[in-house]
C-alpha positions in Angstrom: -12.0 -13.6 -49.6 -11.8 -10.6 -47.3 -8.3 -9.4 -46.7 -7.3 -7.8 -43.4 -4.7 -5.2 -44.2 -2.1 -4.3 -41.6 1.2 -2.4 -41.5 4.1 -3.7 -39.4 4.1 -2.2 -36.0 6.6 0.7 -35.5 9.4 0.2 -33.1 8.7 2.4 -30.0 10.3 5.8 -30.3 9.0 8.1 -27.6 11.6 7.1 -24.9 15.1 8.6 -25.7 16.6 5.8 -23.6 15.8 3.1 -26.1 13.2 1.4 -28.1 11.3 -2.0 -28.4 10.7 -3.9 -31.6 8.3 -6.8 -31.6 9.5 -9.8 -33.8 8.0 -13.3 -34.2 10.4 -14.8 -31.7 10.3 -12.1 -29.0 10.4 -8.4 -28.1 13.8 -6.9 -28.7 14.9 -3.9 -26.6 17.6 -1.5 -27.8 19.1 0.7 -25.0 21.1 3.8 -26.0 24.1 5.1 -24.2 24.5 6.4 -21.6 21.3 4.8 -20.2 22.7 1.3 -20.8 25.0 1.5 -17.8 22.2 2.2 -15.4 20.0 -0.6 -16.8 22.9 -3.1 -16.6 23.4 -2.0 -13.0 19.8 -2.7 -12.2 19.8 -6.1 -13.9 22.6 -7.1 -11.6 20.5 -6.5 -8.5 18.7 -9.3 -6.6 15.4 -7.7 -7.4 16.0 -7.9 -11.1 17.3 -11.4 -10.9 14.3 -12.5 -8.9 12.0 -11.3 -11.7 14.2 -12.9 -14.5 14.4 -9.7 -16.5 16.2 -10.0 -19.8 16.6 -7.7 -22.8 15.2 -10.3 -25.2 11.8 -10.6 -23.7 9.4 -13.5 -24.4 6.3 -12.3 -26.3 2.9 -12.0 -24.6 1.0 -13.8 -27.3 -2.0 -11.4 -27.5 -1.4 -7.7 -26.9 -4.2 -5.7 -25.3 -4.6 -2.0 -24.5 -6.1 0.0 -21.6 -9.1 1.1 -23.8 -10.1 -2.6 -24.0 -9.8 -3.3 -20.3 -12.5 -3.6 -17.6 -12.3 -1.5 -14.4 -10.9 -4.5 -12.5 -8.0 -4.8 -15.1 -7.2 -1.1 -14.7 -7.0 -1.6 -11.0 -4.8 -4.7 -11.3 -2.4 -2.7 -13.6 -2.3 0.2 -11.1 -1.7 -2.2 -8.2 1.2 -3.8 -10.1 2.7 -0.5 -11.0 2.6 0.9 -7.4 3.6 -2.4 -5.8 6.6 -2.7 -8.2 7.6 0.9 -7.6 7.4 0.3 -3.8 9.6 -2.8 -4.1 12.1 -0.8 -6.2 12.2 2.1 -3.7 13.2 -0.3 -1.0 16.2 -1.3 -3.1 17.2 2.3 -4.1 15.4 2.4 -7.4 12.0 3.7 -8.7 9.8 4.0 -11.8 10.2 7.2 -13.8 7.0 6.4 -15.8 3.7 5.2 -14.5 1.1 4.7 -17.3 -1.2 1.8 -18.1 0.6 1.4 -21.4 3.5 -0.1 -19.6 1.4 -3.1 -18.6 0.2 -6.1 -20.6 -2.0 -9.0 -19.5 -1.0 -12.7 -19.7 -4.5 -14.1 -19.2 -5.8 -12.3 -16.1 -2.2 -11.6 -14.8 -0.8 -8.1 -15.3 2.8 -8.0 -16.5 5.0 -4.9 -16.3 6.9 -4.6 -19.6 8.9 -1.4 -19.6 12.3 -2.1 -18.0 13.5 1.3 -19.2 11.1 3.0 -16.8 13.4 1.9 -13.9 16.0 4.4 -12.6 18.0 5.0 -9.5 16.4 7.2 -6.8 18.0 10.3 -5.4 18.3 9.2 -1.7 17.4 12.7 -0.5 14.5 13.4 -2.8 11.1 12.5 -1.4 9.1 13.3 -4.5 8.0 10.6 -7.0 8.5 12.2 -10.4 5.9 9.9 -12.0 3.2 10.9 -9.5 1.6 13.3 -11.9 1.6 10.8 -14.7 0.0 8.1 -12.5 -2.8 10.5 -11.5 -3.4 11.7 -15.1 -3.4 8.2 -16.7 -4.7 5.9 -14.0 -6.5 7.8 -11.2 -8.3 10.5 -13.1 -9.7 8.2 -15.9 -11.0 5.8 -13.3 -12.5 8.7 -11.2 -14.1 10.2 -14.3 -15.5 6.7 -15.2 -16.9 6.0 -11.7 -18.2 9.5 -10.8 -19.1 10.9 -14.2 -19.7 7.9 -16.4 -16.9 8.8 -18.9 -16.0 5.6 -20.8 -12.6 4.1 -20.1 -12.4 3.5 -23.9 -11.7 7.2 -24.3 -8.1 6.4 -23.3 -7.7 5.4 -26.9 -7.4 9.1 -27.8 -6.0 10.2 -24.4 -2.6 8.6 -24.2 -1.5 11.2 -21.6 -4.7 10.9 -19.6 -6.7 13.8 -18.1 -5.6 17.1 -16.5 -7.3 18.0 -13.2 -8.7 21.1 -14.8 -10.6 19.0 -17.4 -12.3 16.9 -14.8 -13.0 19.7 -12.2 -15.9 21.5 -14.1 -17.8 18.2 -14.6 -17.8 17.3 -11.0 -20.7 18.4 -8.7 -19.8 20.7 -5.8 -20.1 17.9 -3.3 -18.0 15.5 -5.4 -15.2 18.1 -5.7 -14.6 18.0 -2.0 -14.9 14.2 -1.6 -11.7 12.2 -1.6 -9.8 11.5 -3.7 -11.2 14.2 -6.0 -10.2 16.8 -3.4 -6.5 16.1 -3.6 -6.3 14.9 -7.2 -8.7 17.3 -8.9 -9.9 20.2 -6.8 -6.8 21.5 -5.1 -4.6 21.2 -8.3 -7.2 23.0 -10.3 -7.5 25.8 -7.8 -3.8 26.1 -7.4 -3.3 26.2 -11.1 -5.5 29.3 -11.3 -3.7 31.1 -8.5 -0.1 30.3 -9.5 -0.6 31.0 -13.2 2.4 28.8 -14.1 4.9 30.6 -11.8 5.3 27.9 -9.3 8.8 26.5 -8.5 9.9 23.0 -9.4 8.8 20.9 -6.4 10.8 17.9 -7.7 13.9 19.6 -6.5 12.9 19.4 -2.8 15.2 17.3 -0.7 15.5 16.0 2.9 18.7 15.2 4.7 17.6 11.8 6.0 17.5 9.1 3.2 15.2 6.9 5.4 12.8 9.8 5.7 12.8 10.3 1.9 12.2 6.6 1.4 9.3 6.7 4.0 7.6 9.6 2.2 7.9 7.8 -1.2 6.4 4.6 0.1 3.6 6.5 1.8 2.9 8.2 -1.5 2.6 4.8 -3.2 0.3 3.6 -0.5 -1.9 6.6 -0.7 -2.3 6.3 -4.4 -3.1 2.6 -4.1 -5.8 3.4 -1.6 -7.2 6.2 -3.8 -7.3 3.9 -6.9 -9.1 1.2 -5.0 -11.6 3.7 -3.7 -12.6 5.1 -7.1 -12.7 1.7 -8.9 -16.3 0.7 -9.1 -17.4 -2.8 -7.9 -19.4 -5.1 -10.0 -22.7 -3.7 -11.3 -25.5 -5.7 -12.9 -26.2 -4.9 -16.6 -28.3 -6.2 -19.4 -25.8 -9.0 -20.1 -23.7 -9.5 -16.9 -26.4 -11.8 -15.4 -27.4 -13.4 -18.8 -26.1 -16.9 -18.0 -28.4 -17.1 -14.9 -31.4 -15.3 -16.4 -31.6 -16.6 -20.0 -35.1 -18.0 -20.0 -35.2 -18.7 -23.7 -33.2 -21.8 -23.0 -34.7 -24.7 -21.1 -32.5 -26.6 -18.6 -32.3 -29.3 -21.3 -31.2 -26.7 -23.9 -28.5 -25.3 -21.6 -27.2 -28.8 -21.0 -27.3 -29.9 -24.6 -25.6 -26.7 -25.8 -22.8 -27.0 -23.2 -22.3 -30.7 -24.0 -22.1 -30.0 -27.8 -19.5 -27.2 -27.3 -17.5 -29.2 -24.8 -17.4 -32.3 -26.9 -16.2 -30.3 -29.9 -13.5 -28.6 -28.0 -12.3 -31.8 -26.4 -12.1 -33.5 -29.7 -10.3 -30.5 -31.4 -7.9 -29.7 -28.5 -7.5 -26.1 -29.8 -4.4 -24.1 -29.0 -5.8 -20.6 -29.3 -9.5 -19.7 -29.1 -11.3 -16.4 -29.7 -14.7 -16.3 -28.0 -16.8 -13.6 -29.5 -19.7 -12.5 -27.3 -18.3 -14.3 -24.3 -20.6 -12.8 -21.8 -19.4 -13.9 -18.4 -17.2 -16.7 -19.9 -19.2 -20.0 -19.6 -17.9 -21.3 -22.9 -14.5 -19.5 -22.6 -14.0 -21.6 -19.5 -14.8 -24.8 -21.4 -12.2 -23.9 -24.0 -9.6 -23.2 -21.3 -10.5 -26.6 -19.7 -9.8 -28.2 -23.1 -6.2 -26.8 -22.9 -6.6 -23.6 -25.0 -5.4 -20.1 -24.4 -8.5 -17.9 -24.9 -9.2 -14.3 -25.8 -12.8 -13.5 -24.7 -14.5 -10.4 -26.0 -17.8 -8.8 -25.3 -19.4 -5.4 -25.7 -20.7 -5.3 -22.2 -18.2 -3.8 -19.8 -19.8 -5.2 -16.7 -19.9 -8.8 -18.1 -16.2 -8.5 -19.0 -15.4 -7.2 -15.5 -17.3 -10.0 -13.8 -15.4 -12.5 -16.0 -12.1 -10.9 -15.0 -13.0 -11.0 -11.3 -13.7 -14.8 -11.6 -10.5 -15.4 -13.5 -8.3 -13.9 -10.8 -9.5 -16.7 -8.5 -9.2 -19.6 -10.9 -6.1 -18.7 -12.9 -7.3 -20.0 -16.2 -5.6 -18.8 -19.4 -8.3 -16.4 -20.5 -7.9 -12.8 -21.5 -11.2 -10.9 -21.2 -11.5 -7.7 -23.3 -14.3 -5.2 -24.0 -14.4 -5.3 -27.8 -17.3 -4.8 -30.2 -16.7 -6.9 -33.3 -19.0 -4.6 -35.3 -16.8 -1.6 -34.3 -13.5 -3.3 -33.5 -10.6 -1.4 -31.8 -8.9 0.7 -34.6 -5.2 1.2 -35.1 -4.0 4.3 -33.3 -1.0 6.5 -32.6 1.6 7.9 -34.9 0.9 6.8 -38.5 -1.8 4.6 -37.0 1.0 2.1 -36.2 1.8 2.5 -32.5 -1.2 0.6 -31.4 -2.4 -2.3 -33.6 -6.1 -2.8 -34.5 -8.0 -5.6 -32.9 -8.4 -7.4 -36.3 -4.8 -7.2 -37.2 -3.9 -8.7 -33.8 -6.3 -11.5 -34.5 -5.1 -12.3 -38.0 -3.6 -15.8 -38.1 -3.7 -16.2 -34.3 -6.7 -18.4 -33.6 -7.2 -22.0 -34.7 -10.8 -21.9 -33.3 -13.4 -19.1 -33.0 -16.6 -19.4 -31.1 -19.6 -17.2 -31.8 -22.5 -18.4 -29.7 -25.8 -16.4 -29.7 -24.0 -13.5 -31.5 -24.9 -13.6 -35.2 -28.4 -12.2 -34.9 -27.0 -9.2 -33.1 -24.6 -8.5 -35.9 -27.3 -9.0 -38.5 -30.1 -7.0 -36.9 -28.6 -4.5 -34.4 -25.5 -3.7 -36.5 -27.0 -4.4 -39.9 -24.0 -6.4 -41.1 -24.8 -8.5 -44.2 -24.5 -12.3 -43.7 -21.8 -12.8 -46.4 -19.6 -10.2 -44.7 -20.0 -11.9 -41.3 -19.0 -15.2 -42.9 -16.0 -13.7 -44.6 -14.8 -12.1 -41.4 -15.2 -15.4 -39.5 -13.0 -17.0 -42.2 -10.3 -14.4 -41.5 -10.5 -14.8 -37.8 -10.0 -18.5 -37.6 -7.4 -20.7 -39.3 -9.4 -23.9 -38.8 -12.6 -24.1 -36.8 -15.7 -22.1 -36.1 -18.3 -23.0 -33.5 -21.4 -20.9 -34.2 -25.0 -20.7 -33.1 -27.8 -20.0 -35.6 -30.8 -18.2 -34.1 -33.9 -18.6 -36.3 -36.2 -15.7 -37.1 -39.0 -17.2 -34.9 -36.7 -17.0 -31.8 -37.9 -14.5 -29.2 -34.5 -12.8 -29.0 -34.5 -12.4 -32.8 -38.0 -10.9 -32.7 -36.9 -8.5 -30.0 -34.2 -7.1 -32.3 -36.5 -6.7 -35.3 -38.3 -3.6 -33.9 -41.1 -3.9 -36.4 -38.7 -4.2 -39.4 -39.6 -7.8 -40.3 -40.2 -7.0 -44.0 -36.7 -5.7 -44.6 -35.1 -8.8 -43.0 -37.1 -11.5 -44.7 -34.0 -12.5 -46.5 -32.4 -13.7 -43.2 -33.1 -17.4 -43.3 -31.3 -20.6 -42.3 -30.8 -21.4 -46.0 -29.1 -18.0 -46.5 -26.9 -18.7 -43.4 -25.9 -22.1 -44.8 -25.1 -20.6 -48.3 -23.1 -17.7 -47.0 -21.0 -19.7 -44.6 -20.8 -22.6 -47.0 -18.6 -20.5 -49.2 -15.9 -20.6 -46.6 -16.7 -23.6 -44.3 -18.0 -27.1 -44.4 -20.2 -28.6 -41.8 -18.5 -31.1 -39.5 -21.3 -31.4 -36.9 -24.6 -29.7 -36.1 -27.2 -30.0 -33.4 -30.7 -28.5 -33.3 -31.8 -27.6 -29.8 -35.4 -28.0 -28.5 -35.8 -24.2 -28.9 -34.9 -24.6 -32.6 -31.5 -22.8 -32.3 -28.8 -24.8 -34.2 -25.3 -25.3 -33.1 -22.6 -25.8 -35.8 -19.1 -27.0 -35.8 -17.7 -25.7 -39.1 -14.4 -26.6 -40.7 -12.6 -23.9 -42.8 -12.3 -24.8 -46.5 -8.8 -24.8 -48.0 -8.1 -22.8 -51.1 
């Protein structure tokens, strides 16, 4: 049986004020002196009490990272960061850090998780010290994505974001002078050339009137929020984002029969945690959520994931949509490859049910993953159940992926599928649709 190897996650270590260690029963935060006095003072405020902040934090059951988020999720994390900071400024506090890595998602809801980023404001200082970090890690990655097509997934290797001087040469002349690139990219890049590192420290500027300082800080948050909303792209159609409405290789009867089969299985199983691989815009993820499960939904198509996230904001279902390719899953990253866990290590032991509907032929043909390796990975991903769809070689979508290579894929047959998956699973139920695709509910074998 395939074994997914993973090292225990490192306690955080980059913040001198403290560290966080994730344990099975929660996230434990250690705060070092003298920073403990300020945090305890904040926890005594009405704002902290209203948010029920504690130092033994409940765990968010599935951790995600910015490099797996859709544009809408990036925007939601930015909105949370700026709104929280504005609320803190009103009470005499602020955020000293402003990075997407301080946000996790509970379903579609962003949650700010770094209490050590909160500090008292200097009532006479109108400068937000985290302004530059917000621009580098939130605004510039989104601007580069929307204006230049740079993937948001690049944030995996860009923990500190982009410098304006990196984005400036890639922008067209017209784009350089169109907001917010003018203030966030062009002017800082030009000033950096003229000042040559000799500029004074603007963070030391002060004003006499504390209310004026507060007003300037709040206006800064509002401006950044408007800029972030402006550069975040709206929904765009892609190959897969409209798949549910345009899939003509299913008849209406096939659609209805497939949905009924999956729904009936889910209702009978009442799963607790479901992984939906190849979720598209979430038709079957929603069925799993309706059956009472918490769902992680993954797809390779960023636009499909973004469309799913937009819909989830309205219905509030417990579904976390992520842009993940199972053939090239998110790797471990950071110091010793242990600061950010790989997708597979986060999955291990977490899901009692996995769904892979209309996916396996992509792994077999597009990614050239052998059948037995797919079956082995499915066995590692689920602790109990697998709902999977077999797409026969005669299927038009199977034929599209062959690209004239039929001879080298003659071994891909239904019998080969049953043999490979039979090593790890037994068949509980199956249904052959009118289009000859076969739906299976498989039960994991026990060693």
